[in-house]
N, C-alpha and C positions, 0 to 999 in steps of 0.2 A: 724451282727456285726462280725468283724474279731476275730480271736483267741487272747485272752489276752486283749481284749478291753472291757471296762466297759461303761455303759451308761453315757454320759456326759463328758467322758474323751477325750481330744484332742490328735490326733496322734502327735508324736514327729517329729520335722523337722530335717531330717538327713543331709541336705547339709549346715547347718549353716545359713540359712536365704537367700533364693533365691534373694530377691531384693538387699540386700547388696552386694552379690557376683556379681550380674549383674552390679551394679554401679561401683564396683571395676574393673571389666573387661572392662567396657566402658572407664573408666579413663585410663587404661593401653593402650587400643587401640588408644585413643586420643593422649596420650603421644608418642606412636609409630608413629602415623601419623605425628605429629609435628617434630619428629626426622627425619623421612623420608624426609619431605619437606626441612628441614635444610640441610640434606645430599645432596639432589638434587640440591639445590642452590650452595652448595660447589662444587659439581661435574661440574656444568655448567661453573665454573671458571677455571677448569683444562684444560690443553692442552696435546695432545698426538701426537707424530710424528712417521710416518711409512715410509718405503721406498719400492721401487720395482725396478727390473732390476739391482740389485746389487748397489743400491744407485743412479741410473740414474734419478729417480723421487723420490722426497721427499714431503710428504704431512703432514701438521700439522692441527689438527682438535681440536675444543674445545668441552666441554661437551654439548653444544647446537647442536652439529653435524654440525657446520659451519666450512668450510675450512678457516683457518686464514693465511695459508702460503702454497705456492706451488713452489717448486724449480725443474727445469728441466735442467739437464746437457746438455750443448750445443752439446756435442758429440753424443747424442742420437737423436738429431733433424736431420732427413733425409727426405727431400722433396719427395723422391721416396718410402719411407716406413712410411707414416703417420699412418697407422694402428698399427704398433708396438708402436709408441708413445701413441696413444689412448689406447691401451691395458695396457701399463705401468701405465698411469694416472688412468685408471679405477681400476686396481689392487691395487694401492696404496691407493686410496680413499676408496674402499671397505674394505681393511684391516684396515684402520683407523677407519671406522665406526664400524666394528666388534669388534675391541679392546676397543673402548669407551663404547660400549654396554655391553661388558663382564665386564668392570670395574664397570659400573653402577649396573649390576646384582649382582656382588660380594659385593659391598658396601651395597646394599639394603638387601641382604641375611644376612649380618652381623647384621642388625637391626631386621629383621623379623624372623631370625632363619630358613629361607628357607620355610616360610609358603606359598609362592607363591602369586597368585592374589586373596587375600581374601578381602571381604568386600569393593570391589570397589577401592582398592589401585592401581590397574592397571590404573585407570583413572588419576592417578597423574603422569603418564609418567614413571612408573617403569616397 
């Protein structure tokens, strides 16, 4: 028997009851997950516009990472330099994707407090 323990005496629970704490934490995680799902649905409705080549190429992308609009300035269309146009479109699309992902990460971190990929939340697309 440990020091200060008498026969038949039960040890004190120091954490306030493990099962209740676990249930409380589970409810908090479920609420966080629901909030994250709602935020993800909200983000999917957002649109973001980026440009490349000083505005020669403009790309609008939504939260689902779908291009909803692509504008190419007619002055940048040169049949002898198709590679430049391809590079500008690629740069604009990649920047749009980078910015929408950065927005998603920022929004999710505001909910999770920067906890990262815990408990399978990454499977929700965050």
